[in-house]
C-alpha positions as CSV (number, residue, x, y, z in Angstrom):
1,X,59.5,45.7,108.7
2,X,59.2,42.1,107.4
3,X,57.6,41.4,104.1
4,X,54.6,39.9,106.0
5,X,54.2,43.2,107.7
6,X,53.9,45.1,104.4
7,X,51.2,42.9,103.0
8,X,47.7,44.1,103.0
9,X,44.8,42.1,104.6
10,X,43.6,40.8,101.4
11,X,47.1,39.8,100.1
12,X,47.3,37.7,103.4
13,X,44.0,36.3,102.6
14,X,45.1,35.5,99.2
15,X,48.3,33.9,100.3
16,X,46.6,31.7,103.0
17,X,43.3,30.8,101.0
18,X,44.4,27.1,100.3
19,X,44.9,26.4,104.0
20,X,41.5,27.9,105.2
21,X,38.8,25.7,106.7
22,X,35.3,25.9,105.2
23,X,34.1,28.1,108.3
24,X,37.1,30.2,107.9
25,X,36.6,30.8,104.1
26,X,32.8,31.8,105.1
27,X,34.1,34.6,107.4
28,X,36.8,35.6,104.7
29,X,33.9,36.1,102.2
30,X,32.2,38.2,104.8
31,X,35.2,40.4,105.2
32,X,35.7,40.8,101.3
33,X,32.0,41.8,100.9
34,X,31.7,44.2,103.9
35,X,35.4,45.0,105.1
36,X,34.1,48.3,106.6
37,X,31.5,46.7,108.7
38,X,33.8,44.0,109.9
39,X,36.6,46.6,110.8
40,X,34.0,48.5,113.0
41,X,32.5,45.2,114.7
42,X,33.7,42.6,117.0
43,X,34.8,39.0,116.7
44,X,31.6,37.9,117.9
45,X,29.9,40.0,115.2
46,X,32.0,38.5,112.3
47,X,31.5,34.9,113.6
48,X,27.6,35.4,114.3
49,X,27.2,36.8,110.6
50,X,28.2,33.3,109.3
51,X,27.0,31.3,112.0
52,X,30.3,30.0,113.7
53,X,31.9,30.2,117.1
54,X,33.7,33.4,118.1
55,X,36.9,31.3,118.5
56,X,36.9,30.8,114.9
57,X,37.3,34.5,114.2
58,X,40.3,34.5,116.5
59,X,42.0,31.5,114.9
60,X,41.4,33.1,111.5
61,X,43.1,36.2,112.7
62,X,46.2,34.2,113.8
63,X,46.2,32.1,110.8
64,X,46.4,35.4,108.7
65,X,49.6,36.4,110.8
66,X,48.1,38.8,113.4
67,X,48.8,38.5,117.1
68,X,45.1,38.8,118.0
69,X,41.7,39.6,116.4
70,X,42.0,43.2,117.7
71,X,45.2,43.5,115.5
72,X,43.4,42.0,112.5
73,X,40.6,44.5,112.9
74,X,43.0,47.3,113.3
75,X,44.6,46.2,109.9
76,X,41.2,46.3,108.4
77,X,40.6,49.7,109.7
78,X,43.7,51.1,108.3
79,X,43.5,49.4,105.0
80,X,39.6,50.1,104.3
81,X,38.3,53.0,106.5
82,X,41.4,55.3,105.6
83,X,41.1,54.5,101.8
84,X,37.5,55.8,101.8
85,X,39.1,59.3,101.6
86,X,39.6,59.1,97.9
87,X,36.0,58.1,97.4
88,X,34.9,61.0,99.6
89,X,36.9,63.3,97.2
90,X,35.1,62.0,94.4
91,X,31.6,62.1,95.9
92,X,32.3,65.9,96.8
93,X,33.0,66.4,93.1
94,X,29.1,65.2,92.5
95,X,27.9,67.6,95.4
96,X,25.0,69.7,94.0
97,X,24.2,67.8,90.9
98,X,21.6,65.5,92.5
99,X,22.3,62.2,90.8
100,X,18.8,60.9,91.3
101,X,18.8,59.0,87.8
102,X,20.0,55.7,86.9
103,X,22.8,57.1,84.9
104,X,23.9,59.7,87.7
105,X,23.9,57.0,90.3
106,X,26.0,54.6,88.2
107,X,28.6,57.5,87.3
108,X,28.9,58.1,91.1
109,X,29.5,54.6,92.0
110,X,32.1,54.0,89.1
111,X,33.9,57.2,89.9
112,X,34.3,56.1,93.5
113,X,35.5,52.8,92.5
114,X,38.0,54.3,90.0
115,X,39.2,56.6,92.6
116,X,40.4,53.7,94.8
117,X,41.8,51.4,92.1
118,X,45.4,52.6,92.6
119,X,45.0,51.5,96.1
120,X,44.3,48.0,95.1
121,X,46.5,47.6,92.0
122,X,50.0,49.3,91.8
123,X,51.7,50.6,88.8
124,X,54.5,47.9,89.2
125,X,51.8,45.3,89.0
126,X,50.3,46.6,85.8
127,X,53.9,46.9,84.2
128,X,54.9,43.3,85.3
129,X,51.6,41.8,83.9
130,X,52.1,43.8,80.6
131,X,55.6,42.7,80.2
132,X,54.6,39.1,80.8
133,X,52.0,39.4,78.0
134,X,54.1,41.2,75.4
135,X,57.0,38.9,75.8
136,X,55.0,35.6,75.9
137,X,55.4,33.2,73.1
138,X,51.6,32.8,73.0
139,X,48.9,34.3,75.0
140,X,45.7,32.2,76.0
141,X,42.8,34.2,77.2
142,X,39.6,32.9,78.8
143,X,36.5,34.8,79.8
144,X,33.3,33.2,80.9
145,X,29.7,35.0,81.1
146,X,30.2,38.9,81.4
147,X,34.0,38.5,81.2
148,X,33.7,37.3,77.5
149,X,33.8,41.1,76.5
150,X,37.0,41.7,78.3
151,X,38.6,38.4,76.7
152,X,37.3,39.5,73.2
153,X,38.8,43.1,73.8
154,X,42.2,41.7,75.2
155,X,42.4,39.2,72.3
156,X,42.0,41.8,69.6
157,X,44.4,44.2,71.2
158,X,47.3,41.9,71.4
159,X,46.8,40.5,68.0
160,X,47.2,44.0,66.8
161,X,50.5,44.0,68.5
162,X,51.5,40.9,66.3
163,X,51.0,38.5,69.2
164,X,49.8,34.9,68.9
165,X,46.5,34.9,70.8
166,X,44.3,32.1,71.5
167,X,40.9,33.0,72.9
168,X,39.6,30.0,74.8
169,X,36.0,28.6,74.3
170,X,33.6,28.0,77.5
171,X,32.8,24.7,76.3
172,X,34.3,22.1,78.5
173,X,35.5,20.1,75.5
174,X,36.7,23.0,73.7
175,X,38.4,24.4,76.7
176,X,40.4,21.2,77.1
177,X,41.4,21.3,73.3
178,X,42.6,24.8,73.6
179,X,44.5,24.2,77.1
180,X,46.2,21.0,75.4
181,X,48.4,23.4,73.5
182,X,49.9,25.3,76.6
183,X,53.7,25.3,76.9
184,X,56.5,27.0,78.8
185,X,56.9,30.8,77.8
186,X,53.1,31.0,77.2
187,X,50.9,33.1,79.3
188,X,47.3,32.4,80.4
189,X,45.0,35.4,81.2
190,X,41.5,35.0,82.7
191,X,39.0,36.8,84.9
192,X,37.1,36.1,88.0
193,X,34.5,38.3,89.5
194,X,31.5,36.9,91.6
195,X,32.9,33.5,91.4
196,X,35.8,31.6,89.7
197,X,34.8,31.0,85.9
198,X,33.8,27.5,84.8
199,X,36.7,25.1,84.9
200,X,38.8,27.5,86.7
201,X,40.7,25.1,88.9
202,X,41.3,22.5,86.1
203,X,42.6,25.3,83.7
204,X,44.9,26.6,86.4
205,X,46.2,23.1,87.0
206,X,47.0,22.5,83.4
207,X,48.7,25.7,83.1
208,X,50.9,25.0,86.0
209,X,51.9,21.5,84.6
210,X,52.7,23.1,81.2
211,X,55.0,25.8,82.7
212,X,52.5,28.5,81.6
213,X,52.3,31.6,83.7
214,X,48.8,32.6,85.0
215,X,47.3,36.1,85.3
216,X,43.8,36.8,86.9
217,X,42.0,40.1,86.8
218,X,39.3,40.0,89.6
219,X,37.3,41.9,92.1
220,X,38.2,41.5,95.9
221,X,36.8,37.9,95.8
222,X,40.0,37.1,93.8
223,X,41.6,36.9,97.4
224,X,40.1,33.6,98.0
225,X,40.7,32.1,94.6
226,X,42.1,28.5,94.9
227,X,44.6,27.9,93.3
228,X,46.0,31.4,93.4
229,X,47.3,32.4,89.9
230,X,51.0,33.7,89.6
231,X,49.8,37.3,89.0
232,X,46.5,38.7,90.6
233,X,45.1,42.1,89.7
234,X,42.5,42.6,92.1
235,X,40.2,45.8,92.5
236,X,36.8,46.2,93.8
237,X,34.2,47.2,91.3
238,X,31.5,50.0,91.8
239,X,28.3,49.5,93.4
240,X,27.1,46.9,96.1
241,X,28.9,43.4,95.8
242,X,25.4,41.7,96.1
243,X,23.8,43.8,93.3
244,X,24.3,44.9,89.7
245,X,27.9,45.7,89.1
246,X,29.5,47.0,85.8
247,X,32.9,45.9,84.2
248,X,34.1,49.7,83.9
249,X,36.9,48.9,86.6
250,X,38.3,45.6,85.2
251,X,38.0,47.3,81.6
252,X,40.3,50.2,82.9
253,X,42.5,47.8,84.3
254,X,42.8,46.0,80.9
255,X,43.4,49.2,79.1
256,X,46.1,50.2,81.3
257,X,47.7,46.7,80.7
258,X,47.4,47.2,76.9
259,X,48.8,50.8,77.0
260,X,51.8,49.6,79.1
261,X,52.5,46.7,76.8
262,X,52.5,48.8,73.8
263,X,54.9,51.3,75.5
264,X,57.3,48.4,76.7
265,X,57.5,47.4,73.0
266,X,57.0,50.6,71.4
267,X,58.9,50.2,68.0
268,X,57.5,46.8,67.3
269,X,54.1,47.6,68.3
270,X,53.9,50.6,66.2
271,X,55.2,48.5,63.3
272,X,52.6,45.9,63.6
273,X,49.9,48.5,63.8
274,X,51.1,50.1,60.7
275,X,51.1,46.9,58.8
276,X,47.5,46.2,60.1
277,X,46.3,49.4,58.6
278,X,47.8,48.4,55.3
279,X,46.3,45.1,55.5
280,X,42.9,46.5,56.4
281,X,43.1,48.7,53.3
282,X,44.0,45.6,51.2
283,X,41.0,43.6,52.5
284,X,38.5,46.5,52.3
């Protein structure tokens, strides 16, 4: 089996994102937002949902590496309908609890999303990203909007490991000043959920010119980021993509990276944490 045959639908979308036409990007957006509905529909259904001709859906399927739209739809069914079994198991756990409160409904949605996270992000990806961060000369972290809390958490955690961390400011001038210092052997970590963060394209271009590796943690829409980062950790969040969504899934991904990074450099990490404790006592 070729490498292309091993790739998921979203991986193929991510690989082809820079070559998609505006109409194809509209269809891809529809696939990302409602993969099950697209998997159960026809090429005409997908095309009609975004107001383009049915032939555009067939061209998109071929551009993504499928022999026909039917083959593309079969891949969607295998990837998204089969993986709903995990969510179903979690849902059964909640049977009889009548989650009719806001808290209960949120808990159910998050449990379903967390139950599927390993279908989207592998342990190998977590370990690779953790190694890049723990071995980097410097770490640049950028979070905009709701992602600022993730940016702050990752900055604090990696500083505690003794890393030189630079948290980038969202103001365009401050962002440019922060990006100016990027060099080879540095790593840039950022987040993208409903849409790419402000100045995403400029930040990625600057990092690439500097030889700085890039990491993005995102929801499913990360598949159509342009340009694509060197490392993309993409997992759907709980709830409807068009309604309120929490940061539970990406925060869990961040915590997995932190634990993996600490484990990979255990002795030094423990030394730095012990020294931090001593300094806290001194400054208290």
